[in-house]
N, C-alpha and C positions, 0 to 999 in steps of 0.2 A: 504493500500500500504506500509506504513512504517513497519507494522508487517511482511508482506510477504518479504520485502526487507531484514529485519533482519534475517529471516529464511534462505533466499537464501545465505546470507553472513556468516551464521553460528553464528549469534549473538543472544542475548537474545530476545525473541519475545515480551516482554512487556505485555500490556493489551490484553486479548483474545477478539476476535470478537464475538458478540452475535447477532443473528438474530431472529426475532419473526414475524411469518406470521399469522395474525388473519383471521379467516373465519367467516364472519358475514352473510353468505348466505347459511347455511346448511339447507337441507330439508330432514330430516331423514324419515318423513312419506311417502315419495315417494317410499321407499323400503320396506314398511311393508308387501306387498304381497309376498315377497320372504324370509321372516324371517325363513321359514322352508323348502325352496325349493332350489335345486342346479341349477343355471343357466348354460345352455350349453356353453362350452368353456370358462367359467369363472374359477376363482380359488376357488370358493365356496367349492367344494367337497374336493380338495386337502388340503386346509387349515383346514377343519373340521377333516380330517383324521390325519393330522400331529399334530394339536394343541388341538383337541377336542372341538374347538369352532371357530367362525368366526364373523366378523363384517359385517352383511348383509347391513348396512346402507351406501352403496356406495362401499363396498369392502375393507375398512380398508387399510392395507399396500399393498394390491394387486391393489389398485386404482391408477390411474395416478395422483391423487391429491398429492400423495407422492413425485412426481418429482418436486414440487414447491421448496422444500429445495435444490434439486440438482441445479436447475437453479440459485437460489440465490448464492450458493457456486461457481457455474460456472462463475458467473459475476465477482467475486473476482479473480478467477483463470485467467480469460481473461485479467484483468487489469495487473496482474503479467506477463503474457505472452507477453503483448504489450511492456513491458519494455525490453524484450528480442528480440523484432522484430518479434514475432510469432503471427499469426492470424488463428483462426478457423472459417470457414465459411460453412454453410449447407444450402440446398435448396431442395424443392420438385422437383424430376425429373421424377416421374411416379405416376399416379393415375389410378388404374385399367389397361385398355389396352392403355391408353394415355401415351406415352413415349417421354420425351425430350431427343433426342439423339444428340443434338448439342455439339461439343467438348467443354470441360471446358474453354479452352483458348479463345473461341469465345463468351462466355456468359458474359453478363453484370450483374455480381453478386450484384452490388449495387442496382439493381431493385428488388431484392428478397423481400424486405419489402414493396414494393409498391402495393401489391395486397393481398387479403385475403388468398390465397392458398400458398403464399410464394414460387412462381416459378419465376425465373428471366427472363423468356420469356413471354412477355405480351399476345401474341396470344395463346400460350399453356396454360397460366394461365386462360384465359377466358374459354377455352374448358374444363379444369379441374374443374372449378367452376360450369359450366353448368352440368357436369356429376355428381358431388357431389349433386347438387340440385335435379337432376333427381332421384338419388338413395335415397335421403332422402324422397322425395315425395312418393316413393314406400314403405317407412317404413323399408328400408334395409340399409346396410352399405357397405363400400368399402375400400380396402387397397391400398398400393403402396410402393414407394421407396423414401428415402431421400439420396441425395448424399452429400458428404462433402469433403473439402480440407483444409489441414493445410499447410500454407506457412511460410517460415522463420525458420523452424526447422533445426538446424545444424546437420551435420553428426556426428554419434557416440552416439546418444541417444537411450537407450534401453539396455536390458540384454539378454544373451543367455538362452535357455531352458525354465524355468518356468516363467520368467518375460519378455518375448519378447514383444516389443512395440506393434506389431500388435495383439498379444494374449491379452494383457491388454486392447487395444482399443476394441477388439471383446467382451471381458467380460463386459466392460463398456456399450457397445451398447446393448448387449443381456440382460442386467439387466433392460433395459427400458421396461415399460409395453407395451404389444402388439408387441414387436419386435420378428420377426421370423427368421431373417437371417442377416448375416454380411459377406461382402467380401471386400478385398482391392486390389488395383492394377488391374490386368487383371481379378482377381476372377475366377469364373467358366468358363467364356468365354475363358480364356487362354488355356483350355484343347484342344481347336480345333487347336491351333497353334503348329508348330514345334519349336524346340529350336532355330533354325537359325532365325526364325521370332520373337520369344518371348524375346530373350536376349536383354538387354539394353546396347548398346555400350558406353564405357566411352570416354570422351574427356576433354581437358582442355580449359577453357575460362577465360582469364584475371587472370590466376594463380589459378583458382578454378576448381576442378574436378566435372564434371556433366555427365549426361547420355543423349543420343540423344532421347531415348524413355523412357517411364516410366511405363512399364508393371509391374515393381516391386512395384509400388505404393509408392515409397519413402522409402521403408523398405526392407532390405536384411539381412537374418540371424537374424531377430528380432531386428535389429539396424538400425536407420535412416541413409540414405545415402546423405542427404542434398537436395534431390529433393522434390517437393510437395508430401505430404502424402494424397493419394486419397482413399476414401472408400465409400461404399454404405450400407445402412441399410434398410431392408425390414420390413414393418409393416402389420400385418393382418387386415382384416376388423373388426370393433368393434363387440364384441360378442353379445351385447344387440341389438336386433331388435324388431320391433313392432309386426309383425305376431306371432301367438302362436307357441311355439316349445314344442316338447315332452321332458320331463325330469322326475326326481324322487324327492321325498322329503326325509327327514332324516330317515323316516321309510322304505324307499325303494319302496314306492308306486308310481305308474305312475301318473304324473300330467302334466298339460299344464301350461307353463309360458309365459307371455307376457311382452314386454318392456314398462316401464312407466317412467315418470320423464324426466330429462334432459340428453340426450345422443347424442354424436356427430356421424354424419354419416361417418366421416372420421377423423382419429387422426393426419394425416400428418401435417397440418399447425401448430398444437400445439406442435408436436414433434420436429420441426426444432430447436427451442431454447434449447430443452432438449439434442438433439444430439450435438449441439455446446458446451453446458455446460459440458457434460460428456467427450467430447474430450479434452476440456481445462483442466478439473480436472486431467485426466489421464496423459496428457503431462506435466502439472505443477508438478505432483507427480514424474515423471521420472526425470525431470530437477533438482528438489530439492534433490532427492536421489543421483543423480550423483554428484552434487556439494558438498554434505555432505561427500561423499566418497573421494573427492579430497582434503578435508581440512587437 
């Protein structure tokens, strides 16, 4: 905290922060059967083509294990944002066909960590858990959506064109393993509305400018407008499944590959803290850059 405060105030940063995450539970032998095989929808083939080699023992940098460092850094970024009155919160809002469509304002977000699937609605959480168990029993996987909200962000954060706040948030989310989509505010659903319904009317309350609706998702022109920043992140089904799939080996020969070892049937519960971390890192970066330019 002292180091981050120094950075924010434009002072010397002092002693660098060092983090070490030890993995005492690696099981490389679980992946020996794919040492020469490309798994469908994994990054095995693309890494091989780009670098001429790959780490088949879990995926290397294409593995979600890589996000442990991001969550650690995000925890520090969150502490910094708290000093600015800013909070990043994420939760599972969809698993497969099960969709939590309750308005954000009506959700009890403090219940998110009270169940294994990290859904703030207890009844929906139970249904989601049952579905994931059903999918896992079948040896298959399933995807879904994580929703997120950033509160307390002041108006004026972000930059035009290349460093728009929503563009950087999108880049951060799409950099997470298994992420397949990002939308903020009304997102794709907004295309069904006319401008007269989609525009967010301004008004003043206690000397502060606000909007009556928030289809903009708290960002306009790439710059925050002071309203909550709302966005959603889509995650694909885990690529590793138990049933045999057709693939090829490095020689281009047709082979069958089966999932073995430890694999999640659904990444969503684990991805919630990753989404929060990446949102916190992105916003902290913008705040620090903005403060530095004002010195």
